[in-house]
N, C-alpha and C positions, 0 to 999 in steps of 0.2 A: 449385711452389705448386699448380698445377692437380691434380697427382697426389695431393697431401696432402688437398685438399678432397674429391676423389673417394673416397678411403679413408674419410674421416670420414662422408660421406653413406652409404656402404655399411655402415659400422659401425652407424650409427643405424637403418638399415632392417632389418638382420639381427638385431642384438642389442638394440636399443632402449636402448643405453647412451648417456647424454648426454656428448658429448665436445666441447669448445670448440676454436675455431681457435687461441685463445691458450693456450699451455701454462701460463701463470701463473694461469689461471682455476681456481677451486675450486667445488665443488658441495656444497650443504648439503641433507641429506635426513634423514628419520627411518626407522630400521630397524624390524625386526619386534618388537624389545624396547622400542620407544618412545624409543630413544636418538637424539639428534641427532648425525649423523655429518658430518664435513667431509672430503671426498676429492677426488681428481682426476677422478673419474667417478661416475656413478650406476648401480649394478647394475640390470639390466633389470627385476627383480621389484619395484623401488621406484619406477621411473619414473612409473607410473600414479598414485602417491600425491602427486606434485608435488614440486618442489624449487626451490632458489634458486641462481642463478649469481652468484659473488662475484669481484671483481677481486683483484689482488695485494695491495691494501690492506685487503681484507676488507669492502669496500662491496658492497652488493647491486646487481648490474647488471641482473638480470632475475629475475622470479618466474614459474615455470612452474606453473600451478595443477594441482591433482589432477584426474584424470579424473572426470567426474560418475558418481555411483552410479546404480544401477538406479532407485532411488526418485526421485533428482533428474531423471533422464531422463524418467521417467513424468510427474513434475510439470511438466517443461518442455513435454512433448507436450500435457498437459491444458491448460496455460496458452495454448499456441498454438491449440488447438482452440477454446477459449473466446474468444480474440481474434478468430478467424475468424468465430465466431458473432456476436459483437458488431458486427464490420464489416458482416456481411450484414444484421443487424437495422437498422443505421444507414442502409445503402443503401436498404432497403425503406421506412424511415420517410421519407427524403427524396424517394423516388419517389412515395409516397402523398400527402404533404402538403408543399406549397410554402411554407406559412406557418402560424403558430400559429392564425390565424383559420380556415384550412382544417381543421385538427385539431379545433378547438372545434366547428365545424359537424358534423363526422363524429361527434363525441362526443354532441352533442345529438340527432342522428338515431337513434343506437343506443339511447340512453336512452328516447327517445320510442316506439320500437318495443316495448321491454319494458313501458313504462307502458301502451301500448295493449293488450298481452296481459293485464295486470293488470286493466284496466278491463273487458275482455271477460269475464274470469273472475268479477269482482265482479257484473256484470250477470247472468251465469249463476247465481250463487249466489242472487241475489234471485228469479229465476224459479223455481229449485228450491225455495226456501223457501215461495213461494206455493203450489206444487204439493203440497208436504209438508203445509202447513197444511190444504189442502183435503182431502187423503187422511185426515189425522188426524181431521178433523171428521166425515168419512163413517164412519170406523171407530168413533168415539165414538157416533155415531147408531145404528149397528148394535148396539153393546153395550147402549145404553139401551133399545133395542127387545127386548132379551133374545135377540138372535141372535148366532151365532158370527161373528166378523169374517171377511169374505171373504179367502181365502188369496191370491188375486191382488192384492188391495188391500195386504196385508201385504208381498207380494213387491215391489210397486211402491215402497212406503215404504223397503224395504231398498236398492233400486237407487238411489233418490234420495239416501239418506244416504251411500251409497258414492260417488256422483258429487260430493256436497258435499265429502266428505273429499278426493277427488282434486283438486278445484279449489282447496281451501284449501292443499294441499301445493304445487300449482303456483304459487300466489301467493307462498307463503313462498320457494320456489325462485327466482321472478322477482325478489323483493326482494333476495335474496342476490346474484343476478346483477348487479343495479344497483350494489351495493357493489363487486363484482369489476371491473365495467367502469369505474367511477369511478376505482378504484385504478390500473388498467392505463393509462387515458388520462392520469392525473396523471403517471405515470412517463414515458410517451411525450412529454408536453408538456415536461417538464423536460429530457429528452434532446434533443428537437427544438430547444428554445431554445438549448442548448449548441452544437449542430451549426450552427445558423443564425448564431450569433455568431462562429464560427471563421472 
């Protein structure tokens, strides 16, 4: 009996042929032509496609699945990497926030920082507008007096307008950032709530 099992194991290693310990077993597989074949063994070239082991009454005893395709292996690896990423993100979330209240406070602090930047930019715009009004008034006075507007004054006006545009772009960017931060914290809050409930 031991000799027979040894030969079977050797045959499986060398040839990849599926051979059962019970001589009454049958193997069902699909050949190259797509035909279902019932035989006493599975040829090596078909083993990787999967097969079924049947008993003497034709009942399925075991199903050997097909070897995964290259695409399936890649998908499995991608899924494993994604799961690792999620696990790492969950660990970080739990390390940063011990409760939903902690997360809410961090959210509030981050939004306040961005709103402070917006308030500073708004104040800068008011100052620049006052400077611009003053320069435009001086330019108009020079024109009324029949003189050519001073080039340095025109240069200052251009610089102020450029700075105004920059601050307006910054405010727009900051407002978008608030939306992004709110969205990110909403997702974190939902996930933290799930983790704390587990």
